C-alpha positions as CSV (number, residue, x, y, z in Angstrom):
1,M,-10.4,-56.6,14.0
2,L,-10.6,-59.0,11.1
3,V,-13.9,-60.1,9.6
4,S,-15.3,-62.7,7.2
5,A,-15.7,-61.4,3.6
6,K,-19.2,-62.7,3.4
7,E,-21.2,-59.7,4.5
8,M,-19.0,-57.3,2.5
9,L,-19.6,-59.3,-0.8
10,E,-23.3,-59.7,-0.2
11,K,-23.5,-55.9,0.1
12,A,-21.5,-55.5,-3.0
13,V,-23.7,-58.0,-4.9
14,A,-26.6,-56.0,-3.8
15,G,-25.2,-52.7,-4.5
16,K,-23.5,-53.6,-7.9
17,Y,-19.9,-52.9,-6.9
18,A,-16.8,-54.9,-6.2
19,V,-14.5,-55.1,-3.3
20,G,-10.9,-55.4,-4.2
21,Q,-8.5,-57.9,-2.8
22,F,-5.1,-56.5,-3.0
23,N,-2.3,-59.1,-2.3
24,I,0.2,-58.2,0.5
25,N,3.9,-59.2,0.1
26,N,5.5,-57.3,3.3
27,L,4.8,-54.7,5.9
28,E,5.0,-51.7,3.5
29,W,2.3,-53.2,1.2
30,T,0.0,-54.0,4.1
31,K,0.2,-50.7,5.5
32,A,-0.2,-48.8,2.4
33,I,-3.4,-50.8,1.4
34,L,-4.9,-50.7,4.9
35,Q,-4.5,-46.8,5.1
36,T,-5.9,-46.5,1.5
37,A,-8.7,-48.2,2.5
38,E,-9.5,-46.5,5.7
39,E,-8.8,-42.9,3.8
40,L,-11.5,-43.9,1.1
41,R,-13.9,-45.6,3.7
42,S,-13.8,-48.9,1.5
43,P,-14.0,-52.4,2.7
44,V,-10.9,-54.4,1.7
45,I,-9.5,-58.1,1.4
46,L,-5.8,-58.6,1.9
47,G,-4.7,-61.5,-0.2
48,V,-1.8,-63.7,0.8
49,S,-0.5,-66.4,-1.5
50,E,1.3,-69.5,0.0
51,G,4.5,-68.2,-1.6
52,A,4.1,-64.7,0.0
53,G,3.0,-66.4,3.3
54,K,6.3,-68.4,3.2
55,Y,8.3,-65.3,2.3
56,M,6.8,-63.5,5.4
57,C,7.8,-66.3,7.9
58,G,4.6,-68.2,7.9
59,F,0.8,-67.5,7.9
60,S,0.7,-66.9,11.9
61,T,3.3,-64.1,11.4
62,V,1.2,-62.5,8.6
63,A,-2.0,-62.8,10.9
64,A,-0.1,-61.3,13.8
65,M,1.2,-58.4,11.8
66,V,-2.3,-57.5,10.2
67,S,-4.2,-57.6,13.3
68,S,-1.5,-55.6,15.1
69,M,-1.6,-53.0,12.3
70,I,-5.3,-52.7,12.2
71,R,-5.3,-51.9,15.9
72,E,-2.1,-49.5,15.8
73,L,-3.4,-47.6,12.8
74,K,-7.0,-47.5,14.1
75,I,-8.4,-49.0,11.0
76,T,-12.3,-48.9,11.4
77,V,-13.3,-50.2,7.9
78,P,-14.0,-54.0,7.3
79,V,-10.9,-55.9,6.5
80,A,-10.7,-59.6,5.6
81,L,-7.3,-61.7,5.6
82,H,-7.7,-64.1,2.8
83,L,-5.5,-67.3,1.5
84,D,-5.4,-66.7,-2.2
85,H,-5.0,-69.9,-4.3
86,G,-4.7,-72.2,-1.2
87,T,-3.8,-75.7,-1.5
88,Y,-5.8,-78.2,0.7
89,E,-3.1,-78.4,3.3
90,G,-2.6,-74.6,3.2
91,C,-6.2,-73.9,3.9
92,F,-5.9,-75.7,7.2
93,K,-2.7,-73.8,8.2
94,C,-4.4,-70.4,7.6
95,I,-7.5,-71.6,9.8
96,D,-5.0,-72.3,12.5
97,A,-3.2,-69.0,12.2
98,G,-6.4,-67.0,12.4
99,F,-7.2,-66.0,8.9
100,S,-10.6,-64.8,8.5
101,S,-11.2,-66.1,4.8
102,I,-9.6,-68.9,2.7
103,M,-9.6,-69.7,-1.0
104,F,-9.4,-73.4,-1.8
105,D,-8.2,-73.9,-5.3
106,G,-9.4,-77.3,-6.3
107,S,-9.6,-76.6,-9.9
108,H,-6.9,-79.0,-10.7
109,Y,-8.6,-81.9,-9.0
110,P,-11.4,-84.0,-10.6
111,I,-14.8,-82.5,-10.1
112,E,-15.6,-85.2,-7.4
113,E,-12.7,-84.7,-5.3
114,N,-13.0,-80.9,-5.7
115,V,-16.7,-81.3,-4.4
116,E,-15.7,-83.6,-1.5
117,K,-12.6,-81.4,-0.4
118,T,-14.8,-78.1,-0.6
119,S,-17.5,-79.6,1.4
120,E,-15.4,-80.3,4.3
121,L,-13.8,-76.9,4.0
122,V,-17.3,-75.3,4.0
123,R,-18.3,-77.1,7.3
124,I,-15.2,-75.9,9.1
125,C,-15.5,-72.4,7.8
126,R,-19.0,-72.3,8.8
127,E,-18.0,-73.3,12.5
128,K,-15.4,-70.8,12.7
129,G,-17.3,-67.9,10.8
130,M,-15.0,-67.7,8.0
131,S,-15.7,-67.2,4.4
132,L,-14.6,-69.7,1.7
133,E,-13.6,-69.1,-2.0
134,A,-13.6,-71.8,-4.4
135,E,-12.6,-72.2,-8.0
136,V,-13.8,-73.7,-11.2
137,G,-11.8,-73.7,-14.5
138,A,-8.3,-72.8,-14.2
139,I,-7.3,-69.0,-14.3
140,G,-4.7,-68.3,-16.9
141,G,-1.1,-67.5,-16.1
142,E,1.2,-68.5,-13.6
143,E,0.3,-68.5,-9.9
144,D,2.7,-70.3,-7.2
145,G,3.9,-72.7,-10.0
146,V,0.3,-73.5,-11.3
147,I,0.2,-72.5,-15.0
148,G,-3.3,-72.3,-16.5
149,M,-4.2,-71.0,-19.9
150,G,-7.5,-68.9,-19.1
151,E,-9.9,-71.7,-19.7
152,C,-13.7,-70.9,-19.3
153,A,-15.4,-72.8,-16.6
154,D,-18.4,-75.0,-17.1
155,P,-21.5,-73.2,-15.6
156,D,-22.9,-76.5,-14.5
157,E,-19.7,-77.4,-12.4
158,C,-19.8,-74.0,-11.2
159,K,-23.5,-74.5,-9.8
160,K,-22.3,-77.9,-8.3
161,I,-19.6,-76.0,-6.2
162,A,-21.8,-73.1,-5.4
163,D,-24.4,-75.3,-4.1
164,L,-22.1,-76.8,-1.6
165,G,-22.4,-73.4,0.4
166,V,-19.2,-71.6,-0.5
167,T,-19.3,-67.9,0.1
168,M,-17.9,-66.9,-3.2
169,L,-17.0,-68.5,-6.5
170,A,-13.9,-68.0,-9.0
171,A,-15.0,-69.0,-12.3
172,G,-12.6,-68.8,-15.2
173,I,-13.9,-66.6,-17.9
174,G,-10.7,-66.1,-20.1
175,N,-8.9,-64.0,-17.4
176,I,-5.2,-64.7,-16.4
177,H,-2.7,-63.8,-13.7
178,G,0.2,-61.3,-14.6
179,K,0.3,-59.2,-17.6
180,Y,-2.1,-59.9,-20.4
181,P,-0.5,-60.8,-23.9
182,A,-1.0,-58.7,-27.0
183,N,-3.3,-61.5,-28.4
184,W,-5.5,-62.0,-25.3
185,K,-9.2,-62.5,-26.6
186,G,-10.9,-60.7,-23.8
187,L,-13.2,-61.8,-21.1
188,S,-15.9,-64.1,-22.2
189,F,-19.2,-62.5,-21.0
190,E,-21.3,-65.3,-22.3
191,T,-19.5,-67.6,-19.8
192,L,-19.9,-65.0,-16.9
193,A,-23.7,-64.6,-17.8
194,A,-24.4,-68.4,-17.8
195,V,-22.5,-68.8,-14.5
196,Q,-24.6,-66.1,-12.9
197,E,-27.8,-67.6,-14.1
198,K,-26.9,-71.0,-12.6
199,T,-25.3,-69.6,-9.3
200,G,-28.1,-66.8,-8.6
201,K,-26.7,-64.1,-6.1
202,M,-23.5,-65.9,-5.3
203,P,-20.7,-63.4,-5.3
204,L,-18.3,-64.1,-8.3
205,V,-14.6,-63.6,-8.2
206,L,-12.5,-62.1,-10.9
207,H,-8.8,-63.2,-10.7
208,G,-6.2,-61.3,-12.6
209,G,-7.6,-57.9,-12.3
210,T,-4.4,-56.3,-13.8
211,G,-4.6,-55.0,-17.4
212,I,-8.4,-55.7,-18.0
213,P,-9.8,-52.6,-19.7
214,A,-12.1,-50.5,-17.2
215,D,-15.2,-51.0,-19.5
216,M,-14.8,-54.9,-19.1
217,I,-14.3,-54.5,-15.4
218,R,-17.5,-52.5,-15.1
219,R,-19.5,-54.9,-17.2
220,A,-18.2,-57.8,-15.1
221,I,-19.3,-56.1,-12.1
222,S,-22.9,-55.8,-13.6
223,L,-23.1,-59.5,-14.3
224,G,-22.3,-60.3,-10.4
225,V,-18.6,-60.1,-10.1
226,A,-18.2,-58.8,-6.4
227,K,-14.5,-59.6,-5.9
228,I,-11.7,-58.5,-8.0
229,N,-8.0,-59.5,-7.2
230,V,-5.2,-57.0,-8.0
231,N,-1.5,-57.8,-7.5
232,T,0.7,-57.5,-10.5
233,E,-0.3,-54.1,-11.0
234,C,0.7,-52.9,-7.4
235,Q,4.1,-54.9,-8.1
236,L,4.7,-53.1,-11.3
237,T,4.0,-49.5,-10.0
238,F,5.9,-50.2,-6.9
239,A,8.9,-51.3,-8.7
240,A,8.8,-48.5,-11.3
241,A,8.6,-45.7,-8.4
242,V,11.6,-47.3,-6.5
243,R,13.6,-47.5,-9.9
244,K,13.0,-43.9,-10.5
245,Y,14.0,-42.9,-7.0
246,I,17.3,-44.9,-7.5
247,E,17.9,-43.7,-11.1
248,A,17.6,-40.1,-9.9
249,G,20.4,-40.7,-7.4
250,K,18.1,-40.0,-4.6
251,D,19.4,-42.8,-2.5
252,L,23.0,-41.3,-2.5
253,E,21.7,-38.0,-1.0
254,G,22.0,-37.6,2.6
255,K,20.2,-40.5,4.4
256,G,18.5,-41.7,1.1
257,F,19.6,-44.9,1.3
258,D,17.6,-45.7,4.6
259,P,14.9,-48.3,3.5
260,R,12.2,-46.3,5.0
261,K,13.1,-43.6,2.5
262,L,14.0,-46.0,-0.4
263,L,10.7,-47.7,-0.5
264,A,8.5,-44.7,0.3
265,P,8.0,-43.7,-3.6
266,G,7.1,-47.5,-4.0
267,V,4.5,-47.2,-1.0
268,E,3.0,-44.0,-2.4
269,A,2.7,-45.6,-6.0
270,I,0.9,-48.5,-4.3
271,K,-1.5,-46.2,-2.6
272,A,-2.4,-44.4,-5.9
273,T,-3.0,-47.8,-7.6
274,V,-5.1,-49.1,-4.8
275,K,-7.1,-45.6,-5.0
276,E,-7.6,-45.9,-8.6
277,K,-8.8,-49.5,-8.4
278,M,-11.3,-48.9,-5.5
279,E,-12.8,-46.0,-7.7
280,L,-13.0,-48.1,-10.5
281,F,-14.5,-51.1,-8.5
282,G,-17.1,-48.6,-6.8
283,S,-16.3,-49.6,-3.1
284,V,-15.3,-45.9,-2.0
285,G,-17.5,-45.0,0.8
286,K,-19.2,-48.2,1.1
287,A,-17.8,-49.2,4.6
288,D,-20.1,-46.6,6.1
């Protein structure tokens, strides 16, 4: 059964660890992430971008697949199905489809409009027992066509949005989506500390978890980050493992062309990446 991310993130804040959000792109990814979470007894958040939702034939298809998979694989750890960087319209589609958590990315709206739209979604999510993530200050890189330069959020604006009653807050602290460029300046811990001071025990979210050095991740967790998003790293390790299989000519041996065999090395690579991240984030064993 899908659950809201609220309880798992409140426990993470109290326990000084973070829960990973791993984005899903197809059945193989979903299965690999769920099996790893169960094996490591870690709570997990499955992220779905609007682009991935469209690719997988709509949010209701995704929700049905995830719910069925939890049942069939006998998954007992807490699992939240979360819309990643949702538009206002996308949020309502996911609410209708049966998601247990949504992110409304109102960071490109003027703060007044962001507040107004977020307030309405807070009310609806409360009624339905869903968790809601809001964003202040654009996260760098490209996400579904929205390109940000990794600006740092205004701590006062963060407080304004946090006070609306959202479950978790993504504050830009110089992080970006995708691969980090060679001239990246690193995370702004001054901004993060200022945001935490203004928002108290609010679980904070770090987007663009791929490529941030482990010591920075640990420091961010110590300053209130309770949810870390990972997508690009899984994509890179998946692609590299499948490439290796094909370049070794394995697809030409016997029934090696069968997609179940062809994609198997990629699936194992995702499991290894997810395990590594869960260990770094400190969420292993926290589902018990």
